[in-house]
mmCIF file as Biopython writes it, N, C-alpha, C and O atoms, coordinates in Angstrom:
data_model
#
loop_
_atom_site.group_PDB
_atom_site.id
_atom_site.type_symbol
_atom_site.label_atom_id
_atom_site.label_alt_id
_atom_site.label_comp_id
_atom_site.label_asym_id
_atom_site.label_entity_id
_atom_site.label_seq_id
_atom_site.pdbx_PDB_ins_code
_atom_site.Cartn_x
_atom_site.Cartn_y
_atom_site.Cartn_z
_atom_site.occupancy
_atom_site.B_iso_or_equiv
_atom_site.auth_seq_id
_atom_site.auth_asym_id
_atom_site.pdbx_PDB_model_num
ATOM 1   N N  . MET A ? 1  ? 11.368 16.420  15.511 1.0 0.0 1  A 1 
ATOM 2   C CA . MET A ? 1  ? 11.425 15.201  16.303 1.0 0.0 1  A 1 
ATOM 3   C C  . MET A ? 1  ? 12.610 14.374  15.829 1.0 0.0 1  A 1 
ATOM 4   O O  . MET A ? 1  ? 12.748 14.100  14.636 1.0 0.0 1  A 1 
ATOM 5   N N  . LYS A ? 2  ? 13.448 13.985  16.749 1.0 0.0 2  A 1 
ATOM 6   C CA . LYS A ? 2  ? 14.616 13.182  16.435 1.0 0.0 2  A 1 
ATOM 7   C C  . LYS A ? 2  ? 14.292 11.710  16.704 1.0 0.0 2  A 1 
ATOM 8   O O  . LYS A ? 2  ? 13.821 11.347  17.782 1.0 0.0 2  A 1 
ATOM 9   N N  . VAL A ? 3  ? 14.556 10.877  15.699 1.0 0.0 3  A 1 
ATOM 10  C CA . VAL A ? 3  ? 14.276 9.443   15.817 1.0 0.0 3  A 1 
ATOM 11  C C  . VAL A ? 3  ? 15.604 8.699   15.781 1.0 0.0 3  A 1 
ATOM 12  O O  . VAL A ? 3  ? 16.401 8.896   14.864 1.0 0.0 3  A 1 
ATOM 13  N N  . GLY A ? 4  ? 15.848 7.848   16.770 1.0 0.0 4  A 1 
ATOM 14  C CA . GLY A ? 4  ? 17.089 7.096   16.830 1.0 0.0 4  A 1 
ATOM 15  C C  . GLY A ? 4  ? 17.060 5.876   15.928 1.0 0.0 4  A 1 
ATOM 16  O O  . GLY A ? 4  ? 16.008 5.466   15.436 1.0 0.0 4  A 1 
ATOM 17  N N  . LYS A ? 5  ? 18.243 5.303   15.722 1.0 0.0 5  A 1 
ATOM 18  C CA . LYS A ? 5  ? 18.348 4.116   14.870 1.0 0.0 5  A 1 
ATOM 19  C C  . LYS A ? 5  ? 17.538 2.961   15.431 1.0 0.0 5  A 1 
ATOM 20  O O  . LYS A ? 5  ? 16.947 2.192   14.672 1.0 0.0 5  A 1 
ATOM 21  N N  . ASP A ? 6  ? 17.504 2.831   16.752 1.0 0.0 6  A 1 
ATOM 22  C CA . ASP A ? 6  ? 16.742 1.762   17.391 1.0 0.0 6  A 1 
ATOM 23  C C  . ASP A ? 6  ? 15.259 1.905   17.077 1.0 0.0 6  A 1 
ATOM 24  O O  . ASP A ? 6  ? 14.579 0.917   16.801 1.0 0.0 6  A 1 
ATOM 25  N N  . SER A ? 7  ? 14.764 3.127   17.119 1.0 0.0 7  A 1 
ATOM 26  C CA . SER A ? 7  ? 13.350 3.373   16.820 1.0 0.0 7  A 1 
ATOM 27  C C  . SER A ? 7  ? 13.028 3.065   15.362 1.0 0.0 7  A 1 
ATOM 28  O O  . SER A ? 7  ? 11.984 2.485   15.064 1.0 0.0 7  A 1 
ATOM 29  N N  . ILE A ? 8  ? 13.915 3.448   14.463 1.0 0.0 8  A 1 
ATOM 30  C CA . ILE A ? 8  ? 13.697 3.167   13.038 1.0 0.0 8  A 1 
ATOM 31  C C  . ILE A ? 8  ? 13.652 1.665   12.796 1.0 0.0 8  A 1 
ATOM 32  O O  . ILE A ? 8  ? 12.810 1.187   12.036 1.0 0.0 8  A 1 
ATOM 33  N N  . PHE A ? 9  ? 14.549 0.913   13.435 1.0 0.0 9  A 1 
ATOM 34  C CA . PHE A ? 9  ? 14.563 -0.547  13.298 1.0 0.0 9  A 1 
ATOM 35  C C  . PHE A ? 9  ? 13.228 -1.127  13.758 1.0 0.0 9  A 1 
ATOM 36  O O  . PHE A ? 9  ? 12.652 -1.979  13.081 1.0 0.0 9  A 1 
ATOM 37  N N  . LYS A ? 10 ? 12.741 -0.671  14.897 1.0 0.0 10 A 1 
ATOM 38  C CA . LYS A ? 10 ? 11.478 -1.190  15.431 1.0 0.0 10 A 1 
ATOM 39  C C  . LYS A ? 10 ? 10.297 -0.841  14.524 1.0 0.0 10 A 1 
ATOM 40  O O  . LYS A ? 10 ? 9.395  -1.657  14.334 1.0 0.0 10 A 1 
ATOM 41  N N  . ILE A ? 11 ? 10.303 0.354   13.974 1.0 0.0 11 A 1 
ATOM 42  C CA . ILE A ? 11 ? 9.232  0.770   13.068 1.0 0.0 11 A 1 
ATOM 43  C C  . ILE A ? 11 ? 9.236  -0.094  11.812 1.0 0.0 11 A 1 
ATOM 44  O O  . ILE A ? 11 ? 8.182  -0.537  11.356 1.0 0.0 11 A 1 
ATOM 45  N N  . GLU A ? 12 ? 10.420 -0.335  11.254 1.0 0.0 12 A 1 
ATOM 46  C CA . GLU A ? 12 ? 10.505 -1.147  10.032 1.0 0.0 12 A 1 
ATOM 47  C C  . GLU A ? 12 ? 10.137 -2.600  10.312 1.0 0.0 12 A 1 
ATOM 48  O O  . GLU A ? 12 ? 9.496  -3.239  9.478  1.0 0.0 12 A 1 
ATOM 49  N N  . ALA A ? 13 ? 10.526 -3.132  11.461 1.0 0.0 13 A 1 
ATOM 50  C CA . ALA A ? 13 ? 10.153 -4.506  11.817 1.0 0.0 13 A 1 
ATOM 51  C C  . ALA A ? 13 ? 8.643  -4.619  11.992 1.0 0.0 13 A 1 
ATOM 52  O O  . ALA A ? 13 ? 8.029  -5.580  11.529 1.0 0.0 13 A 1 
ATOM 53  N N  . ARG A ? 14 ? 8.048  -3.635  12.662 1.0 0.0 14 A 1 
ATOM 54  C CA . ARG A ? 14 ? 6.589  -3.652  12.856 1.0 0.0 14 A 1 
ATOM 55  C C  . ARG A ? 14 ? 5.866  -3.552  11.524 1.0 0.0 14 A 1 
ATOM 56  O O  . ARG A ? 14 ? 4.863  -4.233  11.307 1.0 0.0 14 A 1 
ATOM 57  N N  . THR A ? 15 ? 6.368  -2.706  10.628 1.0 0.0 15 A 1 
ATOM 58  C CA . THR A ? 15 ? 5.760  -2.550  9.311  1.0 0.0 15 A 1 
ATOM 59  C C  . THR A ? 15 ? 5.841  -3.845  8.514  1.0 0.0 15 A 1 
ATOM 60  O O  . THR A ? 15 ? 4.876  -4.232  7.854  1.0 0.0 15 A 1 
ATOM 61  N N  . LEU A ? 16 ? 6.986  -4.512  8.571  1.0 0.0 16 A 1 
ATOM 62  C CA . LEU A ? 16 ? 7.148  -5.789  7.877  1.0 0.0 16 A 1 
ATOM 63  C C  . LEU A ? 16 ? 6.181  -6.820  8.436  1.0 0.0 16 A 1 
ATOM 64  O O  . LEU A ? 16 ? 5.511  -7.515  7.672  1.0 0.0 16 A 1 
ATOM 65  N N  . LEU A ? 17 ? 6.100  -6.929  9.742  1.0 0.0 17 A 1 
ATOM 66  C CA . LEU A ? 17 ? 5.201  -7.887  10.373 1.0 0.0 17 A 1 
ATOM 67  C C  . LEU A ? 17 ? 3.748  -7.620  9.990  1.0 0.0 17 A 1 
ATOM 68  O O  . LEU A ? 17 ? 3.025  -8.542  9.613  1.0 0.0 17 A 1 
ATOM 69  N N  . GLU A ? 18 ? 3.322  -6.370  10.083 1.0 0.0 18 A 1 
ATOM 70  C CA . GLU A ? 18 ? 1.937  -6.036  9.753  1.0 0.0 18 A 1 
ATOM 71  C C  . GLU A ? 18 ? 1.634  -6.297  8.280  1.0 0.0 18 A 1 
ATOM 72  O O  . GLU A ? 18 ? 0.537  -6.740  7.940  1.0 0.0 18 A 1 
ATOM 73  N N  . SER A ? 19 ? 2.595  -6.026  7.410  1.0 0.0 19 A 1 
ATOM 74  C CA . SER A ? 19 ? 2.411  -6.284  5.976  1.0 0.0 19 A 1 
ATOM 75  C C  . SER A ? 19 ? 2.261  -7.769  5.697  1.0 0.0 19 A 1 
ATOM 76  O O  . SER A ? 19 ? 1.410  -8.173  4.905  1.0 0.0 19 A 1 
ATOM 77  N N  . LEU A ? 20 ? 3.086  -8.585  6.348  1.0 0.0 20 A 1 
ATOM 78  C CA . LEU A ? 20 ? 2.979  -10.040 6.184  1.0 0.0 20 A 1 
ATOM 79  C C  . LEU A ? 20 ? 1.628  -10.547 6.664  1.0 0.0 20 A 1 
ATOM 80  O O  . LEU A ? 20 ? 0.982  -11.349 5.990  1.0 0.0 20 A 1 
ATOM 81  N N  . LEU A ? 21 ? 1.205  -10.079 7.827  1.0 0.0 21 A 1 
ATOM 82  C CA . LEU A ? 21 ? -0.079 -10.522 8.377  1.0 0.0 21 A 1 
ATOM 83  C C  . LEU A ? 21 ? -1.249 -10.151 7.465  1.0 0.0 21 A 1 
ATOM 84  O O  . LEU A ? 21 ? -2.126 -10.978 7.217  1.0 0.0 21 A 1 
ATOM 85  N N  . ILE A ? 22 ? -1.268 -8.933  6.974  1.0 0.0 22 A 1 
ATOM 86  C CA . ILE A ? 22 ? -2.346 -8.486  6.082  1.0 0.0 22 A 1 
ATOM 87  C C  . ILE A ? 22 ? -2.349 -9.301  4.798  1.0 0.0 22 A 1 
ATOM 88  O O  . ILE A ? 22 ? -3.399 -9.760  4.347  1.0 0.0 22 A 1 
ATOM 89  N N  . SER A ? 23 ? -1.171 -9.477  4.210  1.0 0.0 23 A 1 
ATOM 90  C CA . SER A ? 23 ? -1.069 -10.216 2.951  1.0 0.0 23 A 1 
ATOM 91  C C  . SER A ? 23 ? -1.527 -11.652 3.119  1.0 0.0 23 A 1 
ATOM 92  O O  . SER A ? 23 ? -2.286 -12.159 2.294  1.0 0.0 23 A 1 
ATOM 93  N N  . TRP A ? 24 ? -1.080 -12.313 4.174  1.0 0.0 24 A 1 
ATOM 94  C CA . TRP A ? 24 ? -1.425 -13.717 4.356  1.0 0.0 24 A 1 
ATOM 95  C C  . TRP A ? 24 ? -2.886 -13.903 4.718  1.0 0.0 24 A 1 
ATOM 96  O O  . TRP A ? 24 ? -3.497 -14.899 4.332  1.0 0.0 24 A 1 
ATOM 97  N N  . ARG A ? 25 ? -3.451 -12.963 5.450  1.0 0.0 25 A 1 
ATOM 98  C CA . ARG A ? 25 ? -4.892 -13.047 5.755  1.0 0.0 25 A 1 
ATOM 99  C C  . ARG A ? 25 ? -5.737 -12.928 4.490  1.0 0.0 25 A 1 
ATOM 100 O O  . ARG A ? 25 ? -6.836 -13.476 4.414  1.0 0.0 25 A 1 
ATOM 101 N N  . LYS A ? 26 ? -5.218 -12.211 3.507  1.0 0.0 26 A 1 
ATOM 102 C CA . LYS A ? 26 ? -5.925 -12.060 2.233  1.0 0.0 26 A 1 
ATOM 103 C C  . LYS A ? 26 ? -5.611 -13.195 1.265  1.0 0.0 26 A 1 
ATOM 104 O O  . LYS A ? 26 ? -6.132 -13.211 0.149  1.0 0.0 26 A 1 
ATOM 105 N N  . GLY A ? 27 ? -4.767 -14.146 1.672  1.0 0.0 27 A 1 
ATOM 106 C CA . GLY A ? 27 ? -4.480 -15.312 0.849  1.0 0.0 27 A 1 
ATOM 107 C C  . GLY A ? 27 ? -3.269 -15.187 -0.056 1.0 0.0 27 A 1 
ATOM 108 O O  . GLY A ? 27 ? -3.063 -16.030 -0.929 1.0 0.0 27 A 1 
ATOM 109 N N  . TYR A ? 28 ? -2.465 -14.151 0.138  1.0 0.0 28 A 1 
ATOM 110 C CA . TYR A ? 28 ? -1.250 -13.988 -0.661 1.0 0.0 28 A 1 
ATOM 111 C C  . TYR A ? 28 ? -0.094 -14.643 0.088  1.0 0.0 28 A 1 
ATOM 112 O O  . TYR A ? 28 ? 0.438  -14.078 1.043  1.0 0.0 28 A 1 
ATOM 113 N N  . TRP A ? 29 ? 0.289  -15.838 -0.355 1.0 0.0 29 A 1 
ATOM 114 C CA . TRP A ? 29 ? 1.311  -16.615 0.358  1.0 0.0 29 A 1 
ATOM 115 C C  . TRP A ? 29 ? 2.702  -16.443 -0.242 1.0 0.0 29 A 1 
ATOM 116 O O  . TRP A ? 29 ? 3.696  -16.557 0.474  1.0 0.0 29 A 1 
ATOM 117 N N  . HIS A ? 30 ? 2.790  -16.176 -1.521 1.0 0.0 30 A 1 
ATOM 118 C CA . HIS A ? 30 ? 4.079  -16.016 -2.190 1.0 0.0 30 A 1 
ATOM 119 C C  . HIS A ? 30 ? 4.325  -14.529 -2.411 1.0 0.0 30 A 1 
ATOM 120 O O  . HIS A ? 30 ? 3.709  -13.902 -3.272 1.0 0.0 30 A 1 
ATOM 121 N N  . LEU A ? 31 ? 5.225  -13.988 -1.625 1.0 0.0 31 A 1 
ATOM 122 C CA . LEU A ? 31 ? 5.482  -12.562 -1.657 1.0 0.0 31 A 1 
ATOM 123 C C  . LEU A ? 31 ? 6.951  -12.280 -1.934 1.0 0.0 31 A 1 
ATOM 124 O O  . LEU A ? 31 ? 7.829  -13.072 -1.592 1.0 0.0 31 A 1 
ATOM 125 N N  . GLU A ? 32 ? 7.191  -11.163 -2.545 1.0 0.0 32 A 1 
ATOM 126 C CA . GLU A ? 32 ? 8.548  -10.652 -2.658 1.0 0.0 32 A 1 
ATOM 127 C C  . GLU A ? 32 ? 8.585  -9.380  -1.826 1.0 0.0 32 A 1 
ATOM 128 O O  . GLU A ? 32 ? 7.865  -8.419  -2.095 1.0 0.0 32 A 1 
ATOM 129 N N  . VAL A ? 33 ? 9.433  -9.394  -0.819 1.0 0.0 33 A 1 
ATOM 130 C CA . VAL A ? 33 ? 9.508  -8.282  0.114  1.0 0.0 33 A 1 
ATOM 131 C C  . VAL A ? 33 ? 10.816 -7.543  -0.112 1.0 0.0 33 A 1 
ATOM 132 O O  . VAL A ? 33 ? 11.881 -8.154  -0.202 1.0 0.0 33 A 1 
ATOM 133 N N  . LYS A ? 34 ? 10.724 -6.243  -0.203 1.0 0.0 34 A 1 
ATOM 134 C CA . LYS A ? 34 ? 11.918 -5.423  -0.355 1.0 0.0 34 A 1 
ATOM 135 C C  . LYS A ? 34 ? 12.093 -4.585  0.906  1.0 0.0 34 A 1 
ATOM 136 O O  . LYS A ? 34 ? 11.143 -3.991  1.416  1.0 0.0 34 A 1 
ATOM 137 N N  . CYS A ? 35 ? 13.329 -4.552  1.395  1.0 0.0 35 A 1 
ATOM 138 C CA . CYS A ? 35 ? 13.630 -3.801  2.601  1.0 0.0 35 A 1 
ATOM 139 C C  . CYS A ? 35 ? 15.063 -3.292  2.501  1.0 0.0 35 A 1 
ATOM 140 O O  . CYS A ? 35 ? 15.972 -4.053  2.169  1.0 0.0 35 A 1 
ATOM 141 N N  . ASP A ? 36 ? 15.262 -2.034  2.782  1.0 0.0 36 A 1 
ATOM 142 C CA . ASP A ? 36 ? 16.606 -1.471  2.696  1.0 0.0 36 A 1 
ATOM 143 C C  . ASP A ? 36 ? 17.326 -1.458  4.046  1.0 0.0 36 A 1 
ATOM 144 O O  . ASP A ? 36 ? 18.428 -0.921  4.156  1.0 0.0 36 A 1 
ATOM 145 N N  . ASN A ? 37 ? 16.713 -2.043  5.061  1.0 0.0 37 A 1 
ATOM 146 C CA . ASN A ? 37 ? 17.345 -2.125  6.375  1.0 0.0 37 A 1 
ATOM 147 C C  . ASN A ? 37 ? 18.172 -3.411  6.424  1.0 0.0 37 A 1 
ATOM 148 O O  . ASN A ? 37 ? 17.641 -4.497  6.656  1.0 0.0 37 A 1 
ATOM 149 N N  . THR A ? 38 ? 19.471 -3.269  6.202  1.0 0.0 38 A 1 
ATOM 150 C CA . THR A ? 38 ? 20.371 -4.420  6.114  1.0 0.0 38 A 1 
ATOM 151 C C  . THR A ? 38 ? 20.345 -5.259  7.379  1.0 0.0 38 A 1 
ATOM 152 O O  . THR A ? 38 ? 20.324 -6.487  7.301  1.0 0.0 38 A 1 
ATOM 153 N N  . LEU A ? 39 ? 20.346 -4.625  8.540  1.0 0.0 39 A 1 
ATOM 154 C CA . LEU A ? 39 ? 20.344 -5.366  9.795  1.0 0.0 39 A 1 
ATOM 155 C C  . LEU A ? 39 ? 19.086 -6.216  9.930  1.0 0.0 39 A 1 
ATOM 156 O O  . LEU A ? 39 ? 19.164 -7.378  10.330 1.0 0.0 39 A 1 
ATOM 157 N N  . LEU A ? 40 ? 17.947 -5.657  9.606  1.0 0.0 40 A 1 
ATOM 158 C CA . LEU A ? 40 ? 16.678 -6.393  9.684  1.0 0.0 40 A 1 
ATOM 159 C C  . LEU A ? 40 ? 16.700 -7.601  8.752  1.0 0.0 40 A 1 
ATOM 160 O O  . LEU A ? 40 ? 16.327 -8.703  9.153  1.0 0.0 40 A 1 
ATOM 161 N N  . VAL A ? 41 ? 17.133 -7.400  7.520  1.0 0.0 41 A 1 
ATOM 162 C CA . VAL A ? 41 ? 17.193 -8.491  6.536  1.0 0.0 41 A 1 
ATOM 163 C C  . VAL A ? 41 ? 18.166 -9.571  6.990  1.0 0.0 41 A 1 
ATOM 164 O O  . VAL A ? 41 ? 17.844 -10.757 6.925  1.0 0.0 41 A 1 
ATOM 165 N N  . GLU A ? 42 ? 19.347 -9.178  7.447  1.0 0.0 42 A 1 
ATOM 166 C CA . GLU A ? 42 ? 20.346 -10.162 7.882  1.0 0.0 42 A 1 
ATOM 167 C C  . GLU A ? 42 ? 19.868 -10.965 9.079  1.0 0.0 42 A 1 
ATOM 168 O O  . GLU A ? 42 ? 20.094 -12.173 9.142  1.0 0.0 42 A 1 
ATOM 169 N N  . LEU A ? 43 ? 19.210 -10.312 10.028 1.0 0.0 43 A 1 
ATOM 170 C CA . LEU A ? 43 ? 18.689 -11.043 11.183 1.0 0.0 43 A 1 
ATOM 171 C C  . LEU A ? 43 ? 17.652 -12.074 10.772 1.0 0.0 43 A 1 
ATOM 172 O O  . LEU A ? 43 ? 17.631 -13.186 11.298 1.0 0.0 43 A 1 
ATOM 173 N N  . ILE A ? 44 ? 16.800 -11.710 9.842  1.0 0.0 44 A 1 
ATOM 174 C CA . ILE A ? 44 ? 15.761 -12.639 9.380  1.0 0.0 44 A 1 
ATOM 175 C C  . ILE A ? 44 ? 16.393 -13.800 8.609  1.0 0.0 44 A 1 
ATOM 176 O O  . ILE A ? 44 ? 16.065 -14.960 8.859  1.0 0.0 44 A 1 
ATOM 177 N N  . LEU A ? 45 ? 17.289 -13.495 7.681  1.0 0.0 45 A 1 
ATOM 178 C CA . LEU A ? 45 ? 17.893 -14.533 6.847  1.0 0.0 45 A 1 
ATOM 179 C C  . LEU A ? 45 ? 18.822 -15.449 7.631  1.0 0.0 45 A 1 
ATOM 180 O O  . LEU A ? 45 ? 18.890 -16.647 7.356  1.0 0.0 45 A 1 
ATOM 181 N N  . ALA A ? 46 ? 19.534 -14.899 8.598  1.0 0.0 46 A 1 
ATOM 182 C CA . ALA A ? 46 ? 20.494 -15.688 9.368  1.0 0.0 46 A 1 
ATOM 183 C C  . ALA A ? 46 ? 19.838 -16.435 10.525 1.0 0.0 46 A 1 
ATOM 184 O O  . ALA A ? 46 ? 20.504 -17.204 11.217 1.0 0.0 46 A 1 
ATOM 185 N N  . GLY A ? 47 ? 18.561 -16.223 10.739 1.0 0.0 47 A 1 
ATOM 186 C CA . GLY A ? 47 ? 17.873 -16.908 11.824 1.0 0.0 47 A 1 
ATOM 187 C C  . GLY A ? 47 ? 18.053 -16.227 13.162 1.0 0.0 47 A 1 
ATOM 188 O O  . GLY A ? 47 ? 17.662 -16.773 14.194 1.0 0.0 47 A 1 
ATOM 189 N N  . GLY A ? 48 ? 18.642 -15.040 13.159 1.0 0.0 48 A 1 
ATOM 190 C CA . GLY A ? 48 ? 18.840 -14.306 14.407 1.0 0.0 48 A 1 
ATOM 191 C C  . GLY A ? 48 ? 17.548 -13.866 15.051 1.0 0.0 48 A 1 
ATOM 192 O O  . GLY A ? 48 ? 17.518 -13.544 16.239 1.0 0.0 48 A 1 
ATOM 193 N N  . ALA A ? 49 ? 16.482 -13.851 14.280 1.0 0.0 49 A 1 
ATOM 194 C CA . ALA A ? 49 ? 15.190 -13.425 14.816 1.0 0.0 49 A 1 
ATOM 195 C C  . ALA A ? 49 ? 14.659 -14.413 15.849 1.0 0.0 49 A 1 
ATOM 196 O O  . ALA A ? 49 ? 13.866 -14.033 16.711 1.0 0.0 49 A 1 
ATOM 197 N N  . THR A ? 50 ? 15.081 -15.667 15.777 1.0 0.0 50 A 1 
ATOM 198 C CA . THR A ? 50 ? 14.582 -16.666 16.728 1.0 0.0 50 A 1 
ATOM 199 C C  . THR A ? 50 ? 15.096 -16.393 18.127 1.0 0.0 50 A 1 
ATOM 200 O O  . THR A ? 50 ? 14.425 -16.718 19.107 1.0 0.0 50 A 1 
ATOM 201 N N  . ASN A ? 51 ? 16.276 -15.801 18.237 1.0 0.0 51 A 1 
ATOM 202 C CA . ASN A ? 51 ? 16.880 -15.528 19.539 1.0 0.0 51 A 1 
ATOM 203 C C  . ASN A ? 51 ? 16.639 -14.105 20.012 1.0 0.0 51 A 1 
ATOM 204 O O  . ASN A ? 51 ? 17.140 -13.705 21.062 1.0 0.0 51 A 1 
ATOM 205 N N  . SER A ? 52 ? 15.890 -13.354 19.259 1.0 0.0 52 A 1 
ATOM 206 C CA . SER A ? 52 ? 15.682 -11.939 19.544 1.0 0.0 52 A 1 
ATOM 207 C C  . SER A ? 52 ? 14.799 -11.750 20.770 1.0 0.0 52 A 1 
ATOM 208 O O  . SER A ? 52 ? 13.861 -12.509 21.010 1.0 0.0 52 A 1 
ATOM 209 N N  . HIS A ? 53 ? 15.126 -10.724 21.531 1.0 0.0 53 A 1 
ATOM 210 C CA . HIS A ? 53 ? 14.274 -10.335 22.658 1.0 0.0 53 A 1 
ATOM 211 C C  . HIS A ? 53 ? 13.143 -9.438  22.176 1.0 0.0 53 A 1 
ATOM 212 O O  . HIS A ? 53 ? 12.249 -9.081  22.944 1.0 0.0 53 A 1 
ATOM 213 N N  . PHE A ? 54 ? 13.191 -9.082  20.909 1.0 0.0 54 A 1 
ATOM 214 C CA . PHE A ? 54 ? 12.203 -8.210  20.302 1.0 0.0 54 A 1 
ATOM 215 C C  . PHE A ? 54 ? 11.076 -9.092  19.758 1.0 0.0 54 A 1 
ATOM 216 O O  . PHE A ? 54 ? 11.279 -9.829  18.793 1.0 0.0 54 A 1 
ATOM 217 N N  . THR A ? 55 ? 9.919  -9.021  20.355 1.0 0.0 55 A 1 
ATOM 218 C CA . THR A ? 55 ? 8.791  -9.896  20.043 1.0 0.0 55 A 1 
ATOM 219 C C  . THR A ? 55 ? 8.430  -9.890  18.569 1.0 0.0 55 A 1 
ATOM 220 O O  . THR A ? 55 ? 8.142  -10.944 18.001 1.0 0.0 55 A 1 
ATOM 221 N N  . LYS A ? 56 ? 8.441  -8.734  17.945 1.0 0.0 56 A 1 
ATOM 222 C CA . LYS A ? 56 ? 8.050  -8.655  16.532 1.0 0.0 56 A 1 
ATOM 223 C C  . LYS A ? 56 ? 9.014  -9.441  15.646 1.0 0.0 56 A 1 
ATOM 224 O O  . LYS A ? 56 ? 8.598  -10.011 14.638 1.0 0.0 56 A 1 
ATOM 225 N N  . MET A ? 57 ? 10.282 -9.478  16.005 1.0 0.0 57 A 1 
ATOM 226 C CA . MET A ? 57 ? 11.252 -10.264 15.240 1.0 0.0 57 A 1 
ATOM 227 C C  . MET A ? 57 ? 10.945 -11.757 15.354 1.0 0.0 57 A 1 
ATOM 228 O O  . MET A ? 57 ? 11.027 -12.485 14.365 1.0 0.0 57 A 1 
ATOM 229 N N  . ARG A ? 58 ? 10.596 -12.211 16.546 1.0 0.0 58 A 1 
ATOM 230 C CA . ARG A ? 58 ? 10.244 -13.622 16.721 1.0 0.0 58 A 1 
ATOM 231 C C  . ARG A ? 58 ? 8.975  -13.960 15.944 1.0 0.0 58 A 1 
ATOM 232 O O  . ARG A ? 58 ? 8.875  -15.040 15.363 1.0 0.0 58 A 1 
ATOM 233 N N  . LEU A ? 59 ? 8.006  -13.046 15.927 1.0 0.0 59 A 1 
ATOM 234 C CA . LEU A ? 59 ? 6.775  -13.270 15.173 1.0 0.0 59 A 1 
ATOM 235 C C  . LEU A ? 59 ? 7.048  -13.324 13.667 1.0 0.0 59 A 1 
ATOM 236 O O  . LEU A ? 59 ? 6.468  -14.149 12.962 1.0 0.0 59 A 1 
ATOM 237 N N  . ILE A ? 60 ? 7.925  -12.451 13.176 1.0 0.0 60 A 1 
ATOM 238 C CA . ILE A ? 60 ? 8.296  -12.485 11.757 1.0 0.0 60 A 1 
ATOM 239 C C  . ILE A ? 60 ? 8.936  -13.829 11.431 1.0 0.0 60 A 1 
ATOM 240 O O  . ILE A ? 60 ? 8.602  -14.445 10.419 1.0 0.0 60 A 1 
ATOM 241 N N  . HIS A ? 61 ? 9.837  -14.282 12.268 1.0 0.0 61 A 1 
ATOM 242 C CA . HIS A ? 61 ? 10.488 -15.580 12.037 1.0 0.0 61 A 1 
ATOM 243 C C  . HIS A ? 61 ? 9.447  -16.706 12.019 1.0 0.0 61 A 1 
ATOM 244 O O  . HIS A ? 61 ? 9.485  -17.588 11.162 1.0 0.0 61 A 1 
ATOM 245 N N  . HIS A ? 62 ? 8.531  -16.660 12.965 1.0 0.0 62 A 1 
ATOM 246 C CA . HIS A ? 62 ? 7.480  -17.691 13.030 1.0 0.0 62 A 1 
ATOM 247 C C  . HIS A ? 62 ? 6.637  -17.682 11.760 1.0 0.0 62 A 1 
ATOM 248 O O  . HIS A ? 62 ? 6.343  -18.742 11.206 1.0 0.0 62 A 1 
ATOM 249 N N  . LEU A ? 63 ? 6.247  -16.506 11.297 1.0 0.0 63 A 1 
ATOM 250 C CA . LEU A ? 63 ? 5.426  -16.420 10.084 1.0 0.0 63 A 1 
ATOM 251 C C  . LEU A ? 63 ? 6.184  -16.932 8.857  1.0 0.0 63 A 1 
ATOM 252 O O  . LEU A ? 63 ? 5.612  -17.632 8.021  1.0 0.0 63 A 1 
ATOM 253 N N  . LEU A ? 64 ? 7.457  -16.588 8.749  1.0 0.0 64 A 1 
ATOM 254 C CA . LEU A ? 64 ? 8.239  -17.009 7.595  1.0 0.0 64 A 1 
ATOM 255 C C  . LEU A ? 64 ? 8.555  -18.500 7.635  1.0 0.0 64 A 1 
ATOM 256 O O  . LEU A ? 64 ? 8.898  -19.083 6.606  1.0 0.0 64 A 1 
ATOM 257 N N  . SER A ? 65 ? 8.446  -19.124 8.797  1.0 0.0 65 A 1 
ATOM 258 C CA . SER A ? 65 ? 8.724  -20.553 8.942  1.0 0.0 65 A 1 
ATOM 259 C C  . SER A ? 65 ? 7.506  -21.425 8.653  1.0 0.0 65 A 1 
ATOM 260 O O  . SER A ? 65 ? 7.620  -22.646 8.551  1.0 0.0 65 A 1 
ATOM 261 N N  . ARG A ? 66 ? 6.344  -20.795 8.521  1.0 0.0 66 A 1 
ATOM 262 C CA . ARG A ? 66 ? 5.107  -21.543 8.296  1.0 0.0 66 A 1 
ATOM 263 C C  . ARG A ? 66 ? 5.098  -22.166 6.902  1.0 0.0 66 A 1 
ATOM 264 O O  . ARG A ? 66 ? 5.736  -21.663 5.977  1.0 0.0 66 A 1 
ATOM 265 N N  . ASN A ? 67 ? 4.378  -23.244 6.774  1.0 0.0 67 A 1 
ATOM 266 C CA . ASN A ? 67 ? 4.196  -23.883 5.465  1.0 0.0 67 A 1 
ATOM 267 C C  . ASN A ? 67 ? 3.116  -23.176 4.706  1.0 0.0 67 A 1 
ATOM 268 O O  . ASN A ? 67 ? 2.805  -23.556 3.577  1.0 0.0 67 A 1 
#
């Protein structure tokens, strides 16, 4: 099975989102997240996730913006 770069990005974004949701539901608010997907990290850090058409990116941004 051949997986494209776009699919890998979506899988990693979904994994990050699900990990954040699970951790926060269990009460873990201070997390250190490691990710080797440079594009995903840069979009999150630069605020590009807010303008994303990709729903999971907007949800990640929303979760990281919470108090």
